C-alpha positions in Angstrom: 11.6 -31.7 -20.3 10.0 -28.3 -20.3 9.5 -25.7 -17.5 5.9 -24.6 -17.1 4.1 -22.2 -14.8 0.7 -23.6 -13.8 -2.1 -21.4 -12.6 -5.1 -22.5 -10.5 -7.8 -20.6 -8.8 -11.1 -20.9 -6.9 -12.5 -18.7 -9.7 -12.6 -19.1 -13.4 -9.4 -18.0 -15.2 -9.0 -17.4 -18.9 -6.3 -16.4 -21.4 -6.6 -12.7 -21.0 -4.7 -10.1 -23.1 -1.0 -10.9 -22.7 2.0 -11.7 -24.7 2.9 -14.6 -22.4 2.5 -18.1 -23.9 -0.8 -18.9 -22.0 -2.7 -22.0 -22.8 -6.2 -22.6 -21.3 -6.5 -26.2 -20.4 -9.2 -28.5 -19.2 -9.1 -28.1 -15.4 -7.2 -30.9 -13.7 -5.6 -31.5 -10.3 -1.9 -31.6 -9.8 -0.8 -33.1 -6.4 -0.1 -30.2 -4.0 -2.6 -27.8 -5.5 -5.8 -26.9 -3.7 -7.7 -26.0 -6.8 -7.8 -27.4 -10.4 -5.1 -26.0 -12.7 -6.8 -24.0 -15.5 -3.9 -22.3 -17.3 -0.3 -23.2 -18.2 2.5 -21.0 -19.4 4.9 -22.8 -21.7 8.6 -22.3 -20.9 7.6 -20.6 -17.6 8.3 -17.0 -16.6 11.8 -15.8 -16.3 12.2 -12.2 -17.4 11.1 -9.1 -15.6 8.6 -8.1 -18.3 7.1 -11.6 -18.1 6.7 -11.2 -14.3 5.0 -7.8 -14.8 2.6 -9.3 -17.4 1.8 -12.3 -15.1 1.1 -9.9 -12.2 -1.2 -7.8 -14.4 -3.0 -10.9 -15.6 -3.7 -11.9 -12.0 -4.8 -8.4 -11.1 -7.2 -8.3 -14.1 -8.8 -11.7 -13.2 -9.1 -11.0 -9.5 -10.3 -7.4 -9.8 -14.0 -8.3 -9.6 -13.7 -10.7 -6.6 -13.4 -9.3 -3.1 -12.1 -12.7 -1.9 -10.3 -15.3 -4.0 -7.3 -17.5 -4.2 -4.8 -17.9 -7.1 -2.1 -20.6 -7.0 1.0 -20.5 -9.2 3.6 -23.2 -9.5 6.8 -23.6 -11.5 7.1 -27.3 -12.4 9.1 -29.4 -14.8 6.8 -31.3 -17.2 8.3 -34.5 -18.6 7.2 -38.0 -19.5 9.9 -39.3 -17.2 9.2 -37.1 -14.2 5.9 -36.8 -12.2 4.6 -33.3 -11.7 5.3 -32.6 -8.1 5.1 -29.6 -5.8 8.2 -29.6 -3.5 7.7 -26.4 -1.6 4.7 -24.2 -0.7 4.5 -20.6 0.4 1.7 -18.1 0.9 1.2 -14.4 0.3 -1.7 -12.0 0.8 -2.6 -10.1 -2.3 -1.9 -6.7 -0.8 1.6 -7.9 0.2 2.7 -8.1 -3.4 4.8 -5.0 -4.0 7.1 -6.3 -6.7 6.5 -8.6 -9.7 9.7 -10.4 -8.8 7.8 -12.0 -5.9 6.2 -14.2 -8.6 9.6 -15.6 -9.7 9.5 -19.2 -8.4 12.1 -21.9 -8.2 11.3 -25.2 -9.8 9.0 -27.2 -7.7 7.7 -24.2 -5.8 3.9 -23.4 -5.4 2.8 -19.9 -4.4 -0.7 -19.4 -3.0 -2.0 -15.8 -3.2 -5.0 -15.0 -1.1 -7.0 -11.9 -1.9 -9.0 -10.8 1.2 -10.4 -7.5 2.2 -7.6 -5.2 3.3 -8.4 -4.1 6.9 -6.4 -0.9 7.3 
């Protein structure tokens, strides 16, 4: 059994320039996601520097889109256990003030919506 972070989006994701263990995968649906999973991070994200890298990766990939959605889930991948989202939460992109907001418990799916910030 291995912990993974799975990333999905309504836009095309890629590997980017990061030291995280990203793997670009053939897009597929995991129950609970609204969009196909495109990237997985082997052994998940646990350390503060990994969270900063993940946040920077998301910033880089969403920079050119005024409106988009990114979904991140921390799931246990095993032959004996079905991939399953147990809890969902939402954040607006401009509400992310700390990379630790991307630290998810196992089974948790976070949806980040980037919308024009009306100040």
